[in-house]
N, C-alpha and C positions, 0 to 999 in steps of 0.2 A: 792235341785237335781233336781226343772225344771230348773233352770238357767242353768246348769250344762250341761243338755241334750240338751238346747236350743243353747247354744255355740258347742257342739260336731254336732248338726246338723248342723252349717252355719246359722243359725237364727235370731244368735243376739251376739254380742262383748262382752266378759265379761269386762265390763266397771267397774273401782272400786276394782278389781282384782291388787292387787304390784304382785302377782308370776306370772300373766299372760300379765301383759300391760304395768309394771315400768320398767325402764332401769337402770343399774348401773356403775356408774366409776370404773373404773381401772385406776390403774398408775397418772401418770401426765397429766394434764388439755392438754399439748402439746402433748399429745400422742393418744388422742379424742380413744379411748378406751370403748365402752359402749353400751356392749351387754344388752340383756334382762335378765332377773333374769331369768327365766328360760331355758337361755342360759346359765348361767355360775356354775349354780348349779344341781345337779341331783335332778330336781321334778321328782312325777309321772305324767304321762302323763294323762289328762284328758278322754282319750279312756280306763284308766285304772278302774278307778272309779266304784264302786258300792256302794250301798246304802241301810242302814235297819235303824231301832229304834224303840224305847217304842211309847205306847199311851194310854193313859186311856179310847179312843174314838175306836171303832175296824174299823172305815172307810178307807181304802185304802187311798194314799195318795194322789191320784185324788180327789177323794172325800173331803177330807181334805183343799183340795187346795182349791177348789170348795165355799166351805160353807165361808174361810177366805175370799174368796173376794180381793185379794191383786192383784191378777195376771189379763191381761183381755185375754176375752173367748178363742183369736184367738192364745195369748200360751199355754194355758194349752190343748187346741184341738192339739195340735201339738207335744204334748209330754204325751197322754193321754196313748198312750202304755206301757212307762216308767212308768207311776204314778199309774197305775190298776192295776199293779204286783209287789206294794210294799205292804202289807199288816204290819200293828204294830203288834210287839211282847208283850202281858200284861205288863204292867207297876206296877211299885214297887212304890205304890201312899199311903198317910196318909191325909186325910184332914183336921188331925190339922194344918198341913204346909202351906196349901192354902186352905183359906176356902171358896173361891170364889169358887171353882172347884168341880166335881163330876164328876164320869166316872164308865163304868160298864167293861171295859174292864184292869183288875185290877190281881193281885198277890194275891195268900193267902197262910199266910204261918204262922209258929206257933211263929215265933221269925223273927228282922230282919238281923238277919246271914242266915236267912234261906232265904230269901229272896231276899242276894246278893248272894247267891250259887247259885241259880236260875238266876240272870241275871248274872253272871259265864259262866252257863249251853248253854243258850241264847247265849254270848258271840263265845262260842265255834261249837255252831251250827248253827250260821249264816258263821262264818268262813270255817267248812267243806259246808255247803250248796253253796257258793257264788263261792269257789275256792280262796275265798283273801289272797293273803301271809304275808298281812302284815295289821295290823287295828289301828285306831282312833277316839276314841270318844267324840263327841264336847255334851257339855249341855246347850241342847234348851227351857229345860222347864219355865217353870212360876217361879216366883222369888216369894221365900221360903217364912214364917213369919219370922223377925229377932231371930239371933242366937247367943249368945256368948260364948265368948273360955270359955270351959270347962274340967274337969281336968280330964275325958271322952277320951279326944284328945290329951293325952300328949305324948304317945307311941303308937304301933301299938299291943300290950298285953291290956293296957286299952279298946281302942278301938274293939278291937275284942271280950272282954266280956260288955260292953255295948250293942252290938251289938245283942248279945247270952241274953242279959238280958232287951231287949228295949226300954231302955233306953232315955229319952226324947231329950237327944243335940244331938241325930245321927238324920238327916234327909233323906229325900229319897234321896236328891240326894249325899248325902256323900255313901249311899249304893251301887251307878252306880261306882263313886268315887273309890271307896274300888275295888270292881271286875274289874275295866277297871286295875287298875294298878296292883293288883296280878296275873292279867291276861298277864299281860307284856303290855298294851296296853297302849300310849300315851292316857292326859287327858285335857280335856282343859274346862274352866267352862266359859258360857258367861253370867252367871247371876248374882248381887252381892252377892249370896248368900255366907254364909263362906264353905262350901264344900270341896272344898281340902287344903285351905288355915288354915289347920293343924298342930300340927309336926307328928303326928302318920301317915298320908297321904303322908307328906313330905319324913319320915323317911322310910318308903315303896317306892314311888318312888327312891328314891334311892339305897335301898335293889335291889330292879327291875328291874333298867337300865331303868325305864321309864321318858320320859321328860312329865311336865304338866305345864298347865298356867293358868289365869284369872287375875279378875272377871269382870265382867260386859262389854258387848260388844261396843268397844267407836263409837256410832251414834249421830245425833240428835244433839241437843243443846248443850251437855257436850263436842262434838268434835270441837266446834266452841269456847267454853270457853280454851280451849290445846292451839290454833291459837292465841287467843286475848291475853293472858293473858300473856304469853312472851314478846309480842309486845311492848307492857306496864312496865314490865318489862325493856328491852334490851333496850326502852328511858328514863326508870326513870321520867314515870309518875304517877305520886300517884294518890289513888283509895280514891273517898268520899265513906262516909261511909254508903250512901244511894244505894252503886253500884249491877249491876248482882240480878236486880227486874225479874225475871222470873212465868213463870205460870208451877213450878216443884218442888217437894220435895228438904229439905236440903240436898245439900252434897257438905258441905265447902272443904273439903278436896282436890281437885283437887288444889284449886285456893292456900288455904295454905301454899303444896311445891312448887307449881310456881313461886308465890310471896314472900314466902317467909319472913313475918310480922316482926318476930325476929329481922331480919336481916336489914331489910330495917323500922324500927318504923315510920318516917317521913311521910313515903308514903303510907304504907299498914295494920299500925297498928290499925289503927281503922275500918278498913275495913269490911264492914255487906255483905254477901252472902243470900239472900234469893230465894228459889226455891220453887214454887208449882206445882204439877201435879192433872190435872183435865180432868178424859176420856170425851172429847167432841165424844159419839155416827155417827153422821151424818159425821167424820173424818174415822170413822173406824180405820186403820192400819196407817193412817196419823196423824202423831204432827206439833206441830204447837207450836214453841215456840219463846216467847215477852223477849228480850233483853233490858232491859235501863240500860246504861251505865255510872253514872257518875266519871269522871275522871278531874285531875286539874293539870295543866302545870306552866310553870312559871312565879315566885312571884305568885304562888296561884292560879291563874285564872283558871274559873269552863271552864271544855267544857264537850260534853254529846256523845254519840253514841247508836245509836238505830239499833235494828236487827231482824229483823222476817223472820225466818227460816221455813218455809214450808215443812216437809221430810217424809219421808217413810219410817219408821223402818226396817220392811223387809228386802228391795229394798236394804238400807245400811246395816244393816247386812249379807246378804244373801254372799258375795264376802269377808268378814271378815272369816264365815266360813272355805267356801274352801282355802285361806289363811293359815286357822290354819290346818289343815288337813294339806296340804303337809307341810308343815312347818313342825309339831311334827314327822311328819312318815321324813324328812328330818333329823331332829336332832336325832333320834331314830338310825338311821342307820351310823353318824356322833358319837356315842357312847357321846349324852349330856343327861341327867339326871337330875332330881331332875326339880326346876322352872329355868323356862327360861326367863328370865327378859329381851332376846333382843326381846321379841315377846310383852313386856308392850304396843308399840303403839295400839296393838288392843283392848285395855284395857280403863275404867274408873278407876278401884281400882286395876293397876297392884299389881301381887304378886312379891316378893325380899323374902329377908334373914333378919331375924328377926333385925339385926341389923343398916338396914341401911330403908333408908324412899324412898316408891316408888319414880320412875321420871316419874310427869306429861308432862313436855313439850313439844309437840309434834314431835318439828325440832330433840331435845337430843335423842328422840326413834326412828326415823327415822333415825338416824346417828348410833345408836345402832345396830338397824338393820341390816345394808348394813355391818358394820365393821365387825361384827360378820360372815356374807354373806362370806365375803372378807377374813378373817381368817380362817374359813374351804374349801376355797379353794387355800388358802397358798400366798393370794394377798397379795400387800402394803396396809398398816391400812389408810384411808384418815382421818388427823388432820385440814384440810384447811389451814396451817400456810402461805402456797407458798411464804415464803422468799425466796426460789433455783430459783425462777422467776427471781428476783430482784439485783441475785449477781453478 
């Protein structure tokens, strides 16, 4: 919210936003057609955006931003008017799913279904109160405790019954996803929660012609992995068993899907990926990713890469949220529904069809995103073959 307002007021550039700053090549390289993406596809203009949300604390957006201490005071003061006018709606919250948080600004209802219906009412009241023509919902809440797939996630009827009986396999983020989808509102999940990555909500998304995507915004150290790992694979450089030692919790999936150890057992069959996350209070919202990457090359000679990435989580995530809002709105107007795999570019654990493995390679994801935009606008898809230049 603050960033968009600063951009609208001419106080900042939308750095990090693909929708606002990136260009896209059209046709052959000799044609030299490279418009901005926002000039190619009919994205909603920033001046048309209005904001709202839910929180377990009653603070205005300005008060919450001041407490978070992410933005500098001069930036906050510049947008104090807008942020002070945005008060959160009461949240659907259950401490059983986020044990380290508690708040008083929460909804009270007999069942989870009733809570979800209240969220749907909030959506309609927000739309009516702001005069917005179209809506998009993005889950930016805290990570919920791990939930595995359950039989109650199998179809919409089982899911609705589970909400009415307060089944523990239905988390708060699922209530928001259900409310959004059944209200015809596109939904993106920015956390690693299961949320909409279940058959019931995916079927509802198809029924209601709603595009959905997720999971877990691709920021920080995982972003670097999706750049480095394709480099090793493209050059057929091996990965030593002690590589990718970091300070984060284990997330092996990204590397497994990029490096494909089942296809290259000599290079990646013994891959060991250890990650650990430690919260360090003096850093606040900032994160520091330390990577030690041991690789081997020709004749098995060892090499090593070290990366120290001090990043700002919220600063990296904010343009992702903006892009997802604009692209999901575009997708719905283009008649797309269900999982939007072309938006995998923005996620650490991309949603995809059950029979597929997720695509994690950042460069393939970028090509898929841009080719989808070309396809939407009737432009030729780019394969980068280029043989016609040499005929």
